[in-house]
DSSP file (Angstrom, degrees, kcal/mol; ACC not computed):
  #  RESIDUE AA STRUCTURE BP1 BP2  ACC     N-H-->O    O-->H-N    N-H-->O    O-->H-N    TCO  KAPPA ALPHA  PHI   PSI    X-CA   Y-CA   Z-CA
    1    1 A M     >        0   0    0      0, 0.0     4,-1.4     0, 0.0    16,-0.0   0.000 360.0 360.0 360.0 -33.8    0.0    0.0    0.0
    2    2 A E  H  >  +     0   0    0      1,-0.2     4,-0.6     2,-0.2     3,-0.1   0.885 360.0  53.9 -65.3 -37.4    2.9    2.3    0.7
    3    3 A L  H >4 S+     0   0    0      1,-0.2     3,-1.0     2,-0.2     4,-0.3   0.887 105.6  53.6 -62.8 -40.0    4.2    1.8   -2.8
    4    4 A L  H >4 S+     0   0    0      1,-0.2     3,-1.5     2,-0.2    -1,-0.2   0.841  99.0  62.5 -64.7 -33.4    0.8    2.8   -4.3
    5    5 A S  H 3< S+     0   0    0     -4,-1.4    -1,-0.2     1,-0.3    -2,-0.2   0.719  95.9  61.3 -66.8 -18.6    0.8    6.1   -2.4
    6    6 A K  T << S+     0   0    0     -3,-1.0     2,-0.6    -4,-0.6    -1,-0.3   0.624  80.1  97.3 -81.6 -13.0    3.9    7.1   -4.3
    7    7 A I    <   -     0   0    0     -3,-1.5     6,-0.1    -4,-0.3    -3,-0.0  -0.679  58.4-165.7 -79.3 119.6    2.1    6.9   -7.6
    8    8 A K        +     0   0    0     -2,-0.6     2,-0.6     4,-0.0    -1,-0.2   0.862  64.5  85.4 -76.6 -37.8    1.0   10.5   -8.4
    9    9 A N     >  -     0   0    0      1,-0.2     4,-2.6     2,-0.1     5,-0.2  -0.554  64.7-159.1 -72.3 113.0   -1.5    9.7  -11.2
   10   10 A K  H  > S+     0   0    0     -2,-0.6     4,-2.8     1,-0.2     5,-0.2   0.880  89.3  53.1 -62.6 -40.9   -4.8    9.0   -9.4
   11   11 A E  H  > S+     0   0    0      2,-0.2     4,-2.3     1,-0.2    -1,-0.2   0.929 112.4  44.4 -60.2 -46.1   -6.3    7.1  -12.3
   12   12 A L  H  > S+     0   0    0      2,-0.2     4,-2.7     1,-0.2     5,-0.2   0.909 112.9  51.5 -65.1 -43.0   -3.3    4.8  -12.5
   13   13 A R  H  X S+     0   0    0     -4,-2.6     4,-2.4     1,-0.2    -2,-0.2   0.915 111.8  46.8 -61.3 -43.8   -3.2    4.3   -8.7
   14   14 A N  H  X S+     0   0    0     -4,-2.8     4,-2.7     2,-0.2    -1,-0.2   0.904 112.4  50.2 -64.8 -41.0   -6.9    3.4   -8.7
   15   15 A F  H  X S+     0   0    0     -4,-2.3     4,-2.7    -5,-0.2    -2,-0.2   0.930 112.5  46.1 -63.9 -44.8   -6.5    1.0  -11.6
   16   16 A I  H  X S+     0   0    0     -4,-2.7     4,-2.5     2,-0.2    -2,-0.2   0.903 112.5  51.2 -64.9 -40.8   -3.5   -0.7   -9.9
   17   17 A S  H  X S+     0   0    0     -4,-2.4     4,-2.2    -5,-0.2     5,-0.2   0.927 112.0  46.6 -61.1 -44.8   -5.4   -0.9   -6.6
   18   18 A F  H  X S+     0   0    0     -4,-2.7     4,-2.6    56,-0.3    -2,-0.2   0.917 110.8  53.0 -63.2 -41.9   -8.4   -2.5   -8.3
   19   19 A F  H  X S+     0   0    0     -4,-2.7     4,-1.5     1,-0.2    -2,-0.2   0.921 109.1  49.1 -58.8 -44.4   -6.1   -4.9  -10.2
   20   20 A L  H  X S+     0   0    0     -4,-2.5     4,-0.9     1,-0.2    -1,-0.2   0.893 113.8  44.7 -65.7 -39.8   -4.5   -6.0   -6.9
   21   21 A T  H  X S+     0   0    0     -4,-2.2     4,-1.5     1,-0.2     3,-0.4   0.850 110.0  56.9 -71.1 -31.3   -7.9   -6.6   -5.2
   22   22 A A  H  X S+     0   0    0     -4,-2.6     4,-3.7     1,-0.2     5,-0.2   0.797  94.9  65.9 -67.9 -27.5   -9.0   -8.3   -8.4
   23   23 A V  H  X S+     0   0    0     -4,-1.5     4,-2.7     2,-0.2    -1,-0.2   0.900 100.8  50.4 -60.2 -39.9   -6.1  -10.7   -8.1
   24   24 A L  H  X S+     0   0    0     -4,-0.9     4,-2.2    -3,-0.4    -1,-0.2   0.950 115.2  42.1 -60.9 -50.0   -7.8  -12.0   -4.9
   25   25 A G  H  X S+     0   0    0     -4,-1.5     4,-3.0     2,-0.2    -2,-0.2   0.903 114.7  50.8 -64.0 -41.6  -11.1  -12.5   -6.7
   26   26 A A  H  X S+     0   0    0     -4,-3.7     4,-3.4     2,-0.2     5,-0.3   0.906 110.1  49.4 -64.8 -41.6   -9.5  -13.9   -9.8
   27   27 A G  H  X S+     0   0    0     -4,-2.7     4,-2.5    -5,-0.2     5,-0.3   0.926 113.5  46.4 -62.4 -44.0   -7.5  -16.4   -7.8
   28   28 A T  H  X S+     0   0    0     -4,-2.2     4,-2.4    -5,-0.2    -2,-0.2   0.936 116.4  45.7 -61.3 -46.9  -10.7  -17.5   -5.9
   29   29 A N  H  X S+     0   0    0     -4,-3.0     4,-1.4     2,-0.2    -2,-0.2   0.952 115.4  45.4 -60.0 -53.1  -12.6  -17.6   -9.2
   30   30 A F  H  < S+     0   0    0     -4,-3.4     4,-0.4     1,-0.2    -2,-0.2   0.901 119.5  38.9 -62.4 -45.1   -9.9  -19.5  -11.1
   31   31 A L  H >< S+     0   0    0     -4,-2.5     3,-0.8    -5,-0.3    -1,-0.2   0.866 112.7  53.6 -78.4 -36.4   -9.2  -22.1   -8.4
   32   32 A S  H 3X S+     0   0    0     -4,-2.4     4,-1.9    -5,-0.3    -1,-0.2   0.755  95.1  71.1 -71.9 -21.5  -12.7  -22.7   -7.2
   33   33 A Q  H 3X S+     0   0    0     -4,-1.4     4,-2.3    -5,-0.2    -1,-0.2   0.832  90.9  61.4 -61.4 -31.5  -13.9  -23.5  -10.7
   34   34 A I  H <> S+     0   0    0     -3,-0.8     4,-1.8    -4,-0.4    -1,-0.2   0.963 108.6  37.2 -65.7 -54.3  -12.0  -26.8  -10.6
   35   35 A P  H  > S+     0   0    0      0, 0.0     4,-2.5     0, 0.0    -1,-0.2   0.858 114.5  58.1 -67.7 -30.2  -13.9  -28.4   -7.7
   36   36 A Y  H  X S+     0   0    0     -4,-1.9     4,-2.6     2,-0.2    -2,-0.2   0.918 105.0  50.2 -62.5 -40.5  -17.1  -26.8   -8.9
   37   37 A K  H  X S+     0   0    0     -4,-2.3     4,-2.5     1,-0.2     5,-0.2   0.929 110.1  50.2 -63.7 -42.5  -16.7  -28.6  -12.2
   38   38 A S  H  X S+     0   0    0     -4,-1.8     4,-2.5     1,-0.2    -1,-0.2   0.914 110.1  51.5 -59.4 -42.1  -16.1  -31.9  -10.4
   39   39 A L  H  X S+     0   0    0     -4,-2.5     4,-1.5     1,-0.2    -2,-0.2   0.942 111.3  45.8 -59.3 -49.2  -19.2  -31.3   -8.4
   40   40 A F  H  <>S+     0   0    0     -4,-2.6     5,-2.3     1,-0.2    -1,-0.2   0.857 112.1  51.5 -67.1 -34.0  -21.4  -30.6  -11.5
   41   41 A L  H ><5S+     0   0    0     -4,-2.5     3,-1.5     1,-0.2    -1,-0.2   0.914 109.7  50.3 -64.8 -41.8  -19.9  -33.7  -13.2
   42   42 A N  H 3<5S+     0   0    0     -4,-2.5    -2,-0.2     1,-0.3    -1,-0.2   0.766 103.8  59.5 -67.1 -24.9  -20.8  -35.8  -10.2
   43   43 A L  T 3<5S-     0   0    0     -4,-1.5    -1,-0.3    -5,-0.2    -2,-0.2   0.485 128.1 -99.1 -81.5  -1.7  -24.3  -34.4  -10.2
   44   44 A G  T < 5S+     0   0    0     -3,-1.5    -3,-0.2     1,-0.3    -2,-0.1   0.496  73.9 143.1 102.3   4.8  -24.6  -35.9  -13.8
   45   45 A Y      < -     0   0    0     -5,-2.3    -1,-0.3     1,-0.1     2,-0.1  -0.477  50.3-117.0 -75.6 149.6  -24.0  -32.8  -16.0
   46   46 A Q     >  -     0   0    0     -2,-0.1     4,-2.4     1,-0.1     5,-0.2  -0.285  37.9 -92.6 -75.1 170.0  -22.1  -33.3  -19.2
   47   47 A D  H  > S+     0   0    0      1,-0.2     4,-2.6     2,-0.2     5,-0.2   0.907 120.5  47.7 -53.6 -51.3  -18.7  -31.6  -19.7
   48   48 A K  H  > S+     0   0    0      2,-0.2     4,-2.4     1,-0.2     5,-0.2   0.945 116.3  40.6 -64.7 -51.5  -20.0  -28.4  -21.4
   49   49 A P  H  > S+     0   0    0      0, 0.0     4,-2.8     0, 0.0     5,-0.2   0.893 115.5  53.3 -63.7 -35.6  -22.8  -27.6  -19.0
   50   50 A A  H  X S+     0   0    0     -4,-2.4     4,-2.2     2,-0.2    -2,-0.2   0.909 109.8  48.6 -63.8 -40.4  -20.6  -28.5  -16.1
   51   51 A F  H  X S+     0   0    0     -4,-2.6     4,-2.3    -5,-0.2     5,-0.2   0.955 113.2  45.9 -62.5 -50.6  -17.9  -26.2  -17.3
   52   52 A N  H  X S+     0   0    0     -4,-2.4     4,-2.1     1,-0.2    -2,-0.2   0.911 115.0  47.0 -60.5 -43.9  -20.4  -23.3  -17.8
   53   53 A L  H  X S+     0   0    0     -4,-2.8     4,-2.8     1,-0.2    -1,-0.2   0.871 111.2  51.8 -66.4 -36.0  -21.9  -23.8  -14.4
   54   54 A S  H  X S+     0   0    0     -4,-2.2     4,-2.4    -5,-0.2    -2,-0.2   0.865 109.0  49.6 -70.8 -34.6  -18.5  -24.1  -12.7
   55   55 A V  H  X S+     0   0    0     -4,-2.3     4,-2.1     2,-0.2    -2,-0.2   0.916 112.6  49.3 -65.3 -42.3  -17.4  -20.8  -14.2
   56   56 A F  H  X S+     0   0    0     -4,-2.1     4,-2.2    -5,-0.2    -2,-0.2   0.940 113.5  44.9 -59.1 -50.6  -20.7  -19.3  -13.0
   57   57 A A  H  X S+     0   0    0     -4,-2.8     4,-2.3     1,-0.2    -2,-0.2   0.885 112.2  51.7 -66.0 -39.7  -20.2  -20.7   -9.5
   58   58 A G  H  X S+     0   0    0     -4,-2.4     4,-2.2     1,-0.2    -1,-0.2   0.896 109.7  50.5 -62.8 -39.5  -16.5  -19.7   -9.3
   59   59 A Y  H  X S+     0   0    0     -4,-2.1     4,-2.3     2,-0.2    -2,-0.2   0.922 109.7  49.6 -65.0 -44.3  -17.5  -16.1  -10.3
   60   60 A L  H  X S+     0   0    0     -4,-2.2     4,-1.9     1,-0.2    -2,-0.2   0.909 110.5  50.8 -61.9 -41.4  -20.2  -15.9   -7.6
   61   61 A T  H  X S+     0   0    0     -4,-2.3     4,-1.9     1,-0.2    -1,-0.2   0.929 111.6  47.7 -60.3 -45.6  -17.7  -17.1   -5.0
   62   62 A A  H  X S+     0   0    0     -4,-2.2     4,-2.1     1,-0.2    -1,-0.2   0.851 107.0  57.2 -65.3 -35.3  -15.1  -14.5   -6.1
   63   63 A T  H  X S+     0   0    0     -4,-2.3     4,-1.0     2,-0.2    -1,-0.2   0.919 108.2  46.3 -62.5 -44.0  -17.8  -11.7   -6.1
   64   64 A V  H  < S+     0   0    0     -4,-1.9     3,-0.5     1,-0.2     4,-0.4   0.915 114.7  47.8 -63.3 -43.0  -18.6  -12.4   -2.4
   65   65 A V  H  < S+     0   0    0     -4,-1.9    -1,-0.2     1,-0.2    -2,-0.2   0.814 114.5  45.8 -68.1 -31.0  -14.9  -12.5   -1.5
   66   66 A S  H  X S+     0   0    0     -4,-2.1     4,-2.0     1,-0.1     5,-0.2   0.513  84.7  87.3 -98.8  -4.4  -13.9   -9.3   -3.4
   67   67 A F  H  X S+     0   0    0     -4,-1.0     4,-2.5    -3,-0.5     5,-0.2   0.964  93.0  42.4 -60.2 -54.5  -16.6   -6.8   -2.4
   68   68 A V  H  > S+     0   0    0     -4,-0.4     4,-2.9     1,-0.2     5,-0.3   0.926 114.9  48.6 -63.8 -47.0  -15.0   -5.4    0.8
   69   69 A P  H  >>S+     0   0    0      0, 0.0     4,-2.4     0, 0.0     5,-1.2   0.904 113.3  49.1 -60.2 -37.8  -11.4   -5.2   -0.6
   70   70 A A  I  <>S+     0   0    0     -4,-2.0     5,-1.8     3,-0.2     6,-0.2   0.924 114.5  45.3 -65.3 -42.7  -12.7   -3.4   -3.7
   71   71 A K  I  <5S+     0   0    0     -4,-2.5     6,-3.0    -5,-0.2     7,-0.2   0.933 122.6  34.4 -64.8 -47.0  -14.7   -1.0   -1.6
   72   72 A V  I  <5S+     0   0    0     -4,-2.9     6,-0.4     4,-0.2    -2,-0.2   0.928 132.4  19.9 -78.9 -47.3  -12.0   -0.3    0.9
   73   73 A F  I  <5S+     0   0    0     -4,-2.4    -3,-0.2    -5,-0.3   -55,-0.1   0.900 124.5  41.5 -95.7 -45.3   -8.8   -0.4   -1.1
   74   74 A A  I   <S+     0   0    0     -5,-1.2   -56,-0.3   -57,-0.2    -3,-0.2   0.881 130.0  20.7 -77.3 -37.4   -9.5    0.0   -4.8
   75   75 A F  S   <S-     0   0    0     -5,-1.8    -1,-0.2   -58,-0.1    -2,-0.1   0.308  91.8-130.2-117.9   9.2  -12.1    2.8   -4.7
   76   76 A S        +     0   0    0     -6,-0.2     3,-0.2    -4,-0.2    -4,-0.2   0.852  63.0 135.5  45.9  45.3  -11.4    4.3   -1.3
   77   77 A A    >   +     0   0    0     -6,-3.0     3,-1.4    -7,-0.2     4,-0.2  -0.030  19.8 125.1-109.8  29.3  -15.1    4.1   -0.4
   78   78 A K  T 3  S+     0   0    0     -6,-0.4     3,-0.3     1,-0.3    -1,-0.2   0.866  83.4  26.7 -57.1 -42.6  -14.5    2.8    3.1
   79   79 A E  T 3  S+     0   0    0     -3,-0.2    -1,-0.3     1,-0.2    -2,-0.1  -0.140  81.8 120.1-116.6  37.5  -16.5    5.5    4.9
   80   80 A S    <   -     0   0    0     -3,-1.4    -1,-0.2     1,-0.1    -2,-0.1   0.769  66.8-138.3 -73.6 -24.7  -18.9    6.5    2.2
   81   81 A G  S    S+     0   0    0     -3,-0.3     3,-0.2    -4,-0.2    -1,-0.1   0.588  81.5  97.1  76.3   8.8  -21.9    5.6    4.3
   82   82 A N     >  +     0   0    0     -5,-0.2     4,-3.3     1,-0.1     5,-0.3  -0.080  34.5 130.8-118.9  32.3  -23.5    4.1    1.2
   83   83 A S  H  > S+     0   0    0      1,-0.2     4,-2.5     2,-0.2     5,-0.2   0.870  74.6  49.4 -59.5 -39.4  -22.6    0.4    1.7
   84   84 A K  H  > S+     0   0    0      2,-0.2     4,-1.7     1,-0.2    -1,-0.2   0.956 115.9  42.3 -64.3 -49.4  -26.2   -0.8    1.1
   85   85 A R  H  > S+     0   0    0      1,-0.2     4,-2.3     2,-0.2    -2,-0.2   0.906 115.9  50.0 -62.1 -43.1  -26.5    1.2   -2.1
   86   86 A E  H  X S+     0   0    0     -4,-3.3     4,-2.9     1,-0.2    -1,-0.2   0.876 107.6  53.4 -65.5 -37.5  -23.0    0.3   -3.2
   87   87 A S  H  X S+     0   0    0     -4,-2.5     4,-2.0    -5,-0.3    -1,-0.2   0.870 109.3  49.1 -67.6 -34.3  -23.6   -3.4   -2.6
   88   88 A I  H  X S+     0   0    0     -4,-1.7     4,-2.1     2,-0.2    -2,-0.2   0.937 114.9  43.7 -67.2 -46.5  -26.7   -3.3   -4.8
   89   89 A K  H  X S+     0   0    0     -4,-2.3     4,-2.5     2,-0.2     5,-0.2   0.883 111.7  55.0 -65.3 -37.1  -24.8   -1.5   -7.6
   90   90 A F  H  X S+     0   0    0     -4,-2.9     4,-2.5     1,-0.2    -1,-0.2   0.916 108.6  48.7 -59.2 -43.9  -21.9   -3.9   -7.0
   91   91 A L  H  X S+     0   0    0     -4,-2.0     4,-2.3     2,-0.2    -2,-0.2   0.896 109.7  51.4 -65.0 -41.4  -24.2   -6.9   -7.6
   92   92 A I  H  X S+     0   0    0     -4,-2.1     4,-1.9     2,-0.2    -2,-0.2   0.944 113.7  43.7 -61.5 -47.9  -25.7   -5.3  -10.8
   93   93 A I  H  X S+     0   0    0     -4,-2.5     4,-2.8     1,-0.2     5,-0.2   0.901 112.4  54.1 -63.5 -40.3  -22.2   -4.8  -12.3
   94   94 A A  H  X S+     0   0    0     -4,-2.5     4,-2.3    -5,-0.2    -1,-0.2   0.881 106.7  51.1 -62.4 -38.5  -21.2   -8.3  -11.1
   95   95 A I  H  X S+     0   0    0     -4,-2.3     4,-2.1     2,-0.2    -1,-0.2   0.911 111.6  47.3 -66.1 -41.9  -24.2   -9.9  -12.9
   96   96 A I  H  X S+     0   0    0     -4,-1.9     4,-1.9     2,-0.2    -2,-0.2   0.945 114.8  45.6 -62.7 -48.0  -23.3   -8.1  -16.1
   97   97 A A  H  X S+     0   0    0     -4,-2.8     4,-2.8     1,-0.2    -2,-0.2   0.829 108.8  57.7 -66.0 -31.1  -19.6   -9.1  -15.8
   98   98 A L  H  X S+     0   0    0     -4,-2.3     4,-2.9    -5,-0.2     5,-0.3   0.937 105.9  48.8 -62.2 -47.1  -20.7  -12.6  -14.9
   99   99 A G  H  X S+     0   0    0     -4,-2.1     4,-2.3     1,-0.2     5,-0.2   0.900 112.5  49.1 -59.4 -40.5  -22.6  -12.9  -18.2
  100  100 A I  H  X S+     0   0    0     -4,-1.9     4,-2.9     2,-0.2     5,-0.3   0.932 112.8  47.1 -63.5 -45.9  -19.6  -11.6  -20.0
  101  101 A Q  H  X S+     0   0    0     -4,-2.8     4,-2.5     2,-0.2     5,-0.2   0.941 115.7  42.5 -65.0 -47.7  -17.3  -14.0  -18.3
  102  102 A V  H  X S+     0   0    0     -4,-2.9     4,-2.4     2,-0.2     5,-0.2   0.931 118.1  47.0 -65.3 -44.0  -19.4  -17.1  -18.8
  103  103 A G  H  X S+     0   0    0     -4,-2.3     4,-2.5    -5,-0.3    -2,-0.2   0.939 115.8  42.9 -63.1 -48.7  -20.2  -16.1  -22.4
  104  104 A V  H  X S+     0   0    0     -4,-2.9     4,-2.9    -5,-0.2     5,-0.2   0.900 114.2  51.7 -66.6 -40.5  -16.7  -15.3  -23.4
  105  105 A S  H  X S+     0   0    0     -4,-2.5     4,-2.2    -5,-0.3    -1,-0.2   0.930 112.6  46.0 -60.0 -45.3  -15.3  -18.4  -21.7
  106  106 A S  H  X S+     0   0    0     -4,-2.4     4,-2.5    -5,-0.2    -2,-0.2   0.916 114.8  46.3 -64.9 -44.4  -17.8  -20.6  -23.4
  107  107 A L  H  X S+     0   0    0     -4,-2.5     4,-3.1     2,-0.2     5,-0.5   0.902 111.9  51.5 -65.1 -41.2  -17.1  -19.0  -26.8
  108  108 A A  H  X>S+     0   0    0     -4,-2.9     5,-2.9     1,-0.2     4,-1.6   0.897 112.0  47.3 -62.9 -39.7  -13.3  -19.2  -26.3
  109  109 A L  I  <>S+     0   0    0     -4,-2.2     5,-2.7    -5,-0.2     6,-0.3   0.949 119.2  38.9 -65.2 -48.7  -13.6  -22.9  -25.5
  110  110 A D  I  <5S+     0   0    0     -4,-2.5    -2,-0.2    -5,-0.2    -3,-0.2   0.916 128.4  27.7 -69.1 -45.0  -15.8  -23.7  -28.5
  111  111 A Y  I  <5S+     0   0    0     -4,-3.1    -3,-0.2    -5,-0.2    -1,-0.2   0.625 134.2  17.9-101.4 -14.9  -14.3  -21.5  -31.1
  112  112 A I  I  X>S+     0   0    0     -4,-1.6     4,-3.2    -5,-0.5     5,-0.6   0.706 124.2  38.2-118.1 -63.4  -10.7  -21.1  -30.1
  113  113 A A  I  ><S+     0   0    0     -5,-2.9     4,-1.9     1,-0.2     7,-0.2   0.933 120.7  41.9 -62.7 -50.1   -9.4  -23.7  -27.6
  114  114 A N  H  4<S+     0   0    0     -5,-2.7    -1,-0.2    -6,-0.3     4,-0.2   0.833 123.1  39.6 -69.1 -30.4  -11.3  -26.8  -28.9
  115  115 A R  H  45S+     0   0    0     -6,-0.3     3,-0.3     2,-0.1    -2,-0.2   0.898 127.5  28.2 -84.8 -43.2  -10.6  -26.0  -32.6
  116  116 A L  H  <5S+     0   0    0     -4,-3.2    -3,-0.2     1,-0.2    -2,-0.2   0.714 129.8  35.0 -94.1 -21.4   -7.0  -24.7  -32.5
  117  117 A F    ><< +     0   0    0     -4,-1.9     3,-1.8    -5,-0.6    -1,-0.2  -0.154  66.9 135.4-126.5  38.8   -5.6  -26.6  -29.5
  118  118 A S  T 3   +     0   0    0     -3,-0.3    -1,-0.1     1,-0.3    -4,-0.1   0.687  67.5  67.3 -65.0 -17.8   -7.4  -29.9  -29.6
  119  119 A D  T 3  S+     0   0    0     -3,-0.2    -1,-0.3     2,-0.1     2,-0.1   0.710  88.7  82.0 -74.0 -19.3   -4.1  -31.7  -28.9
  120  120 A F  S <  S-     0   0    0     -3,-1.8    -3,-0.0    -7,-0.2     0, 0.0  -0.429  96.3 -89.7 -81.9 160.3   -4.1  -30.2  -25.4
  121  121 A S     >  -     0   0    0      1,-0.1     4,-2.2    -2,-0.1     5,-0.2  -0.295  31.3-117.1 -67.1 154.4   -6.1  -31.8  -22.6
  122  122 A L  H  > S+     0   0    0      1,-0.2     4,-2.8     2,-0.2     5,-0.2   0.883 115.5  59.0 -58.4 -38.7   -9.6  -30.6  -22.0
  123  123 A F  H  > S+     0   0    0      1,-0.2     4,-2.5     2,-0.2    -1,-0.2   0.935 107.9  43.7 -57.1 -48.9   -8.5  -29.3  -18.6
  124  124 A L  H  > S+     0   0    0      2,-0.2     4,-2.5     1,-0.2     5,-0.2   0.893 113.5  51.3 -65.9 -39.6   -5.9  -27.0  -20.1
  125  125 A R  H  X S+     0   0    0     -4,-2.2     4,-2.2     1,-0.2    -1,-0.2   0.914 112.7  46.4 -63.6 -41.7   -8.3  -25.8  -22.8
  126  126 A E  H  X S+     0   0    0     -4,-2.8     4,-2.6     2,-0.2    -2,-0.2   0.920 112.5  48.8 -66.9 -43.6  -11.0  -25.0  -20.2
  127  127 A K  H  X S+     0   0    0     -4,-2.5     4,-2.2    -5,-0.2    -2,-0.2   0.902 112.5  48.4 -65.8 -39.3   -8.6  -23.2  -17.9
  128  128 A A  H  X S+     0   0    0     -4,-2.5     4,-1.9     2,-0.2    -1,-0.2   0.919 113.3  47.6 -64.9 -42.5   -7.2  -21.1  -20.8
  129  129 A S  H  X S+     0   0    0     -4,-2.2     4,-2.3    -5,-0.2    -2,-0.2   0.886 110.0  53.1 -64.3 -38.9  -10.8  -20.3  -21.9
  130  130 A H  H  X S+     0   0    0     -4,-2.6     4,-2.4     1,-0.2    -1,-0.2   0.906 107.2  51.7 -62.5 -42.1  -11.7  -19.4  -18.4
  131  131 A L  H  X S+     0   0    0     -4,-2.2     4,-2.1     2,-0.2    -2,-0.2   0.894 108.0  51.6 -62.0 -40.4   -8.7  -17.0  -18.2
  132  132 A V  H  X S+     0   0    0     -4,-1.9     4,-1.9     2,-0.2    -2,-0.2   0.938 111.4  47.3 -61.8 -46.4   -9.9  -15.3  -21.4
  133  133 A G  H  X S+     0   0    0     -4,-2.3     4,-2.3     1,-0.2    -2,-0.2   0.886 110.0  52.9 -61.7 -39.2  -13.4  -14.9  -20.0
  134  134 A M  H  X S+     0   0    0     -4,-2.4     4,-2.3     2,-0.2    -1,-0.2   0.866 105.5  55.3 -65.0 -35.8  -11.9  -13.5  -16.7
  135  135 A G  H  X S+     0   0    0     -4,-2.1     4,-1.4     2,-0.2    -2,-0.2   0.935 110.5  43.5 -62.9 -46.5   -9.9  -11.0  -18.6
  136  136 A F  H  X S+     0   0    0     -4,-1.9     4,-1.8     1,-0.2    -2,-0.2   0.901 114.0  51.7 -64.8 -40.1  -13.0   -9.6  -20.4
  137  137 A S  H  X S+     0   0    0     -4,-2.3     4,-2.8     1,-0.2     5,-0.2   0.858 102.1  61.2 -64.3 -36.2  -14.9   -9.7  -17.1
  138  138 A F  H  X S+     0   0    0     -4,-2.3     4,-2.9     1,-0.2    -1,-0.2   0.937 106.8  44.1 -56.5 -48.7  -12.1   -7.8  -15.3
  139  139 A F  H  X S+     0   0    0     -4,-1.4     4,-2.3     2,-0.2     5,-0.3   0.881 112.4  51.9 -68.3 -37.1  -12.5   -4.7  -17.6
  140  140 A A  H  X S+     0   0    0     -4,-1.8     4,-1.9     2,-0.2    -1,-0.2   0.921 114.0  45.0 -62.4 -42.9  -16.3   -4.8  -17.3
  141  141 A N  H  X S+     0   0    0     -4,-2.8     4,-3.0     2,-0.2     5,-0.3   0.941 112.5  50.5 -65.0 -48.4  -16.0   -4.9  -13.5
  142  142 A Y  H  X S+     0   0    0     -4,-2.9     4,-2.5    -5,-0.2    -2,-0.2   0.956 116.7  38.2 -58.4 -53.6  -13.4   -2.2  -13.3
  143  143 A Y  H  X S+     0   0    0     -4,-2.3     4,-2.3     1,-0.2    -1,-0.2   0.860 116.8  52.2 -70.6 -33.6  -15.3    0.3  -15.5
  144  144 A G  H  X>S+     0   0    0     -4,-1.9     4,-1.6    -5,-0.3     5,-1.3   0.935 114.8  40.9 -64.7 -46.1  -18.7   -0.6  -14.0
  145  145 A H  I  <>S+     0   0    0     -4,-3.0     5,-2.1     3,-0.2    -2,-0.2   0.872 115.5  52.1 -70.2 -36.2  -17.5   -0.1  -10.5
  146  146 A K  I  <5S+     0   0    0     -4,-2.5    -2,-0.2    -5,-0.3    -1,-0.2   0.931 120.8  30.6 -64.9 -45.5  -15.5    3.0  -11.3
  147  147 A F  I  <5S+     0   0    0     -4,-2.3    -1,-0.2    -5,-0.2    -2,-0.2   0.586 138.5  11.2 -94.4 -10.7  -18.4    4.8  -13.0
  148  148 A L  I ><5S+     0   0    0     -4,-1.6     3,-1.2    -5,-0.2    -3,-0.2   0.659 116.4  51.5-129.3 -57.4  -21.4    3.4  -11.1
  149  149 A T  I 3 <S+     0   0    0     -5,-1.3   -60,-0.2     1,-0.3   -59,-0.2   0.926 119.6  27.5 -60.2 -54.6  -20.8    1.4   -8.0
  150  150 A F  T 3 <S+     0   0    0     -5,-2.1     2,-0.4   -61,-0.1    -1,-0.3  -0.058 110.8  78.2-104.5  33.2  -18.6    3.6   -5.9
  151  151 A R  S <  S-     0   0    0     -3,-1.2     2,-0.7    -6,-0.0    -4,-0.0  -0.996  82.5-117.1-137.3 141.1  -19.7    6.9   -7.4
  152  152 A S        +     0   0    0     -2,-0.4    -3,-0.1     1,-0.2    -2,-0.1  -0.702  34.9 171.5 -80.5 115.5  -22.8    8.9   -6.6
  153  153 A T        -     0   0    0     -2,-0.7    -1,-0.2    -5,-0.2    -4,-0.0   0.619  42.6-125.0 -99.3 -16.0  -24.8    9.0   -9.9
  154  154 A G  S  > S+     0   0    0      4,-0.0     4,-1.9     3,-0.0     5,-0.1   0.281  83.5 109.5  88.7 -11.3  -28.0   10.5   -8.5
  155  155 A I  H  > S+     0   0    0      1,-0.2     4,-2.5     2,-0.2     5,-0.2   0.913  75.1  52.8 -63.9 -43.1  -30.1    7.7   -9.9
  156  156 A Y  H  > S+     0   0    0      1,-0.2     4,-2.6     2,-0.2    -1,-0.2   0.916 109.0  49.3 -59.4 -44.6  -30.8    6.3   -6.4
  157  157 A D  H  > S+     0   0    0      1,-0.2     4,-2.4     2,-0.2    -1,-0.2   0.886 110.6  50.7 -63.9 -38.7  -32.1    9.6   -5.2
  158  158 A K  H  X S+     0   0    0     -4,-1.9     4,-1.9     2,-0.2    -2,-0.2   0.914 112.6  45.9 -64.4 -42.9  -34.3   10.0   -8.2
  159  159 A I  H  X S+     0   0    0     -4,-2.5     4,-2.3     1,-0.2    -2,-0.2   0.909 112.3  51.8 -65.6 -41.2  -35.8    6.6   -7.7
  160  160 A K  H  X S+     0   0    0     -4,-2.6     4,-1.1    -5,-0.2    -2,-0.2   0.904 110.5  47.0 -63.5 -42.9  -36.3    7.2   -4.0
  161  161 A T  H  < S+     0   0    0     -4,-2.4     4,-0.5     1,-0.2    -1,-0.2   0.858 112.8  50.0 -69.7 -34.1  -38.1   10.5   -4.6
  162  162 A R  H >< S+     0   0    0     -4,-1.9     3,-0.8     1,-0.2    -2,-0.2   0.885 109.9  49.6 -69.9 -37.9  -40.4    9.0   -7.2
  163  163 A S  H 3< S+     0   0    0     -4,-2.3    -1,-0.2     1,-0.2    -2,-0.2   0.733 103.5  61.7 -73.9 -19.9  -41.3    6.1   -5.0
  164  164 A A  T 3<        0   0    0     -4,-1.1    -1,-0.2     1,-0.2    -2,-0.2   0.658 360.0 360.0 -77.4 -15.9  -42.1    8.4   -2.1
  165  165 A R    <         0   0    0     -3,-0.8    -1,-0.2    -4,-0.5    -2,-0.1   0.489 360.0 360.0 -72.0 360.0  -44.9   10.1   -4.1
């Protein structure tokens, strides 16, 4: 954290902070997908649905693990007083990024990994495809949280005043 305080450019410092907190979520996501796939296979799912469901479950696990570090460290919203509102917006952005991650992972597996790297094991093809999906999801999360979650947009206040009528 001391090293980050030496970075003068606030945008760069925030991006690096988010990246570092995202590493925690990404590690959780990447590693938890493996036992989740085994679970879904044991429940009787075929490889492709088990893969998609395991990417979904890994992402949800990582979302829960990464909310507080993102709020406190990446976006300096520790004492914003808007934790309820931020958690709702965090969830909305997370759902959008989840769709991106599962969709891109699935497409990467079908159209790149399975076609171009069929000599590699299914495990490696799936993990590489999962990483591609996580990369796209990272940017969706970063920009979504930066411009919506931990920023006051005024939308909440407008909805609140309309519902009070």
